[in-house]
Every structure is written in structure tokens, then in C-alpha cells.
C-alpha positions in Angstrom: -43.0 -31.0 -41.5 -40.6 -30.3 -44.1 -43.0 -29.2 -46.5 -44.1 -26.9 -43.4 -40.6 -25.7 -43.2 -40.1 -24.7 -47.2 -43.7 -23.1 -47.3 -42.8 -20.3 -44.1 -39.2 -19.8 -45.7 -40.9 -19.1 -49.3 -43.3 -17.0 -47.3 -40.5 -15.1 -45.4 -38.9 -14.6 -48.7 -41.9 -13.0 -50.8 -42.6 -10.7 -47.9 -38.8 -9.5 -47.2 -38.3 -8.7 -50.9 -41.4 -7.2 -52.0 -40.4 -4.8 -49.5 -37.1 -5.2 -49.2 -36.3 -2.7 -46.1 -34.0 -4.7 -44.0 -31.7 -6.1 -46.8 -31.3 -2.5 -48.6 -30.1 -1.2 -45.1 -28.0 -3.6 -44.7 -26.1 -3.5 -48.1 -26.4 0.5 -48.1 -24.8 0.4 -44.3 -22.0 -1.9 -45.4 -21.4 0.0 -48.1 -21.2 3.4 -46.6 -18.8 1.5 -43.5 -16.7 0.4 -46.2 -16.5 3.4 -48.4 -15.7 5.2 -45.2 -12.8 3.2 -44.2 -11.2 3.4 -47.7 -11.6 7.3 -47.8 -10.4 7.0 -44.1 -7.3 5.0 -44.9 -6.5 7.6 -47.9 -5.0 4.4 -49.8 -2.8 3.5 -46.6 -2.0 0.1 -46.9 -3.7 -2.1 -43.6 -2.4 -4.8 -42.1 -4.3 -8.5 -42.8 -5.8 -8.5 -38.6 -7.1 -4.9 -39.1 -9.0 -5.8 -42.5 -10.0 -9.1 -41.5 -11.6 -7.1 -37.9 -13.1 -4.5 -40.1 -14.5 -7.9 -42.6 -16.3 -9.0 -39.8 -17.5 -6.2 -38.1 -18.8 -4.4 -41.0 -20.6 -7.8 -41.7 -22.0 -8.7 -38.1 -23.6 -4.9 -38.1 -24.6 -5.0 -41.1 -27.0 -8.2 -40.7 -28.6 -7.9 -37.6 -31.4 -5.6 -39.2 -31.8 -8.5 -41.4 -31.7 -11.5 -38.7 -33.9 -9.4 -36.1 -36.6 -8.9 -38.4 -37.4 -12.8 -38.6 -39.7 -12.9 -35.3 -40.0 -9.1 -34.9 -42.0 -8.7 -38.4 -44.5 -11.6 -37.2 -45.7 -9.7 -34.3 -45.9 -6.2 -36.1 -48.2 -7.7 -39.0 -50.3 -9.6 -36.3 -49.2 -13.0 -37.9 -47.3 -14.5 -34.8 -51.3 -16.0 -33.9 -51.9 -18.1 -37.4 -47.9 -19.7 -37.3 -48.6 -20.7 -33.1 -52.1 -22.5 -34.5 -50.9 -24.0 -37.6 -47.4 -24.9 -37.1 -45.8 -26.3 -34.2 -42.9 -24.6 -32.6 -40.1 -26.7 -33.7 -41.4 -26.4 -37.3 -41.2 -21.9 -36.7 -38.0 -22.2 -34.9 -36.2 -24.4 -37.8 -38.1 -22.4 -40.5 -36.9 -18.9 -38.9 -33.4 -20.7 -38.6 -33.0 -21.6 -42.0 -34.2 -18.3 -43.5 -31.8 -15.9 -41.2 -28.8 -18.6 -42.4 -30.1 -18.1 -46.0 -30.2 -14.3 -45.2 -26.9 -14.2 -43.9 -25.3 -16.3 -46.7 -27.3 -13.7 -49.4 -26.0 -10.4 -47.2 -21.9 -12.2 -47.7 -22.0 -12.9 -51.0 -22.5 -8.7 -51.4 -21.1 -7.7 -48.9 -17.1 -9.9 -48.5 -16.6 -8.6 -52.8 -16.8 -5.1 -51.5 -15.1 -5.2 -48.5 -12.6 -7.2 -50.7 -12.2 -4.8 -53.1 -12.0 -1.3 -51.2 -10.1 -2.6 -48.1 -7.9 -4.0 -50.9 -7.8 -7.7 -48.8 -5.8 -9.9 -50.9 -6.8 -13.5 -50.3 -4.2 -16.3 -49.9 -6.4 -19.2 -49.3 -9.4 -18.9 -51.3 -10.9 -22.4 -49.7 -9.6 -21.5 -45.7 -11.5 -18.1 -46.4 -14.6 -19.4 -47.7 -15.1 -22.1 -44.8 -14.3 -19.2 -42.6 -16.8 -17.2 -44.0 -19.5 -20.0 -44.1 -18.7 -21.3 -40.3 -19.0 -18.4 -38.9 -22.6 -16.8 -40.8 -23.9 -20.2 -39.2 -22.5 -20.0 -35.9 -23.8 -16.4 -35.5 -27.6 -17.0 -37.2 -27.3 -20.3 -34.6 -26.9 -18.0 -31.7 -28.8 -14.7 -33.1 -32.0 -17.0 -34.2 -33.0 -17.6 -30.7 -32.4 -14.0 -29.3 -34.4 -12.7 -32.2 -37.2 -14.4 -30.9 -36.7 -13.6 -26.9 -36.6 -9.5 -28.1 -39.8 -10.4 -30.1 -41.8 -11.5 -27.2 -40.6 -8.7 -24.9 -41.7 -6.1 -27.7 -37.8 -4.8 -28.3 -36.6 -4.0 -30.9 -33.2 -4.1 -33.1 -31.0 -2.0 -31.0 -32.0 -4.4 -27.9 -31.2 -7.0 -30.8 -28.1 -6.0 -31.2 -27.1 -5.4 -27.5 -27.9 -9.0 -26.2 -26.6 -10.7 -29.7 -23.0 -9.1 -29.4 -21.7 -10.8 -26.1 -23.2 -14.6 -27.4 -21.6 -13.8 -30.8 -18.2 -12.1 -29.3 -16.3 -15.8 -28.7 -17.6 -16.3 -33.1 -15.9 -13.0 -34.2 -12.8 -13.5 -32.0 -12.2 -16.9 -33.8 -13.7 -15.8 -36.7 -10.9 -12.6 -37.5 -8.0 -14.8 -36.3 -9.4 -17.6 -38.7 -10.0 -15.0 -41.4 -6.4 -13.2 -41.0 -4.3 -16.1 -41.7 -6.6 -16.7 -44.7 -5.4 -13.4 -45.6 -2.2 -13.4 -44.3 0.9 -14.8 -46.0 3.5 -16.9 -44.2 0.6 -17.8 -42.1 -0.4 -21.7 -41.4 -4.4 -21.4 -41.4 -6.0 -23.5 -38.4 -8.8 -25.9 -38.8 -9.2 -26.0 -35.4 -11.0 -22.7 -35.9 -13.4 -24.2 -37.8 -14.2 -27.5 -35.5 -14.4 -24.5 -32.6 -17.4 -22.5 -34.7 -19.0 -26.0 -35.9 -19.5 -27.4 -32.1 -20.3 -23.9 -30.7 -23.2 -23.6 -33.3 -24.3 -27.7 -32.6 -24.4 -26.9 -29.0 -26.5 -23.5 -29.3 -28.6 -25.0 -31.7 -29.6 -28.0 -29.9 -30.2 -25.4 -26.9 -32.2 -22.7 -29.0 -34.3 -25.9 -30.3 -35.2 -27.4 -26.6 -36.3 -23.7 -25.1 -38.0 -21.9 -28.3 -40.9 -24.0 -27.4 -41.0 -22.6 -24.1 -40.5 -18.8 -25.3 -42.9 -19.3 -27.9 -45.9 -20.3 -25.9 -45.6 -17.8 -23.8 -45.8 -15.0 -26.6 
């Protein structure tokens, strides 16, 4: 099972970086949006709370295109049937989940420094800031992977995926924005309860998704 998961992840990365369409669109969106905000503010100091909102809104909407691709690409390229015949539903779900997590972390590595530079974000607590980024990314991908599977089976595309994902991930965005604000604001105490919430949220979504995915996948 582990070997099958690793092979599937390697295949997804090869396909993605061969075309690089989704990654390029995500990075381009983040760059244009961040640059536009920077020009619009005209060098005016932005409050840390607003900086945190901008950071996570840019991250979220930049990642939506890449995260939705994980299942729709299989349907578009007619490889979904091959996966159903040669891999169990649980294996497919875990491989796509890990792939999405890796993609989100990769996008964070590109987009977060971009936002920090252009939005003039001062990271007061770098350890807490980094942990919040990781925990938030895991929580978002835990919630959106199963949604990507549902959208692909219904014939939907990226816009439908974003519409369905936003209300599910809203609690995550709320908590991560608050935690990020505390890590970039001088004088505020970081609350580790935010990280615990993100961990519990991720675990609950993963369990539910793992149990529901075989039904969704087999219906295709």
C-alpha cells in the first residue's frame, strides 16, 4: 500500500511539473494580487490583522486551482478507471491527500515570502508563525481533498470547487488569521489553542473523508 501511494504521488508530480499549468496559475494569481494590494496601499502601513487577512485570502484562492486539479485531471485524461481497477479507494484517497498537502506547502514556500516582502509583514514570533502556516495548510487540504473528489464526480470544475470549499474551510481561515495576527503583532500572546483546534479539525475531517471516499469514488 505504501509503495502504491508513493508511486501515485510521484506520477502526480511528474504530470504536474510537466505542464506546470496549475502551479503557474496559482503563483501568478498570488503575485498579481499581492502586487496590486501593495500598489493600492501606496506604502501606507497596514495593521497586522489586515496583513494576516490578506495573506490567508491570497493563499487560499491561489491554492484552489491547484488543489482542485488532483481528481479532475484523472477524469479529464481518462485515467480514473485505471486507478479504480489497480488501486483501492483508500490508497487513492491517501495518495491524493498527501499530494495536495505537498502542493500546498510548496505554494506556501513561494507565496508567503512574497506576501511578507510586498505587504511589509514583520514576523515577531517566527516559530509560531511557521507552525500556524503548516497547521493551516494541513487543515485546508484535509477539508478540500474530499470536496475535489465530489466535484470531479459531478463534472464540476474549479469555480464549483472554490464555492463548496469556502464555507467548509471558513473556520480554519478564521482561526489561522487570528493565530497569524498574534505571531506578527508585538505585545500579543500567541494562543496554542488555535493550533490544537486546527489539529482536531484536520483529524476529524480526515476520518470522515477516509470513510466516505470509497462510496464517492466507487460511484464514479
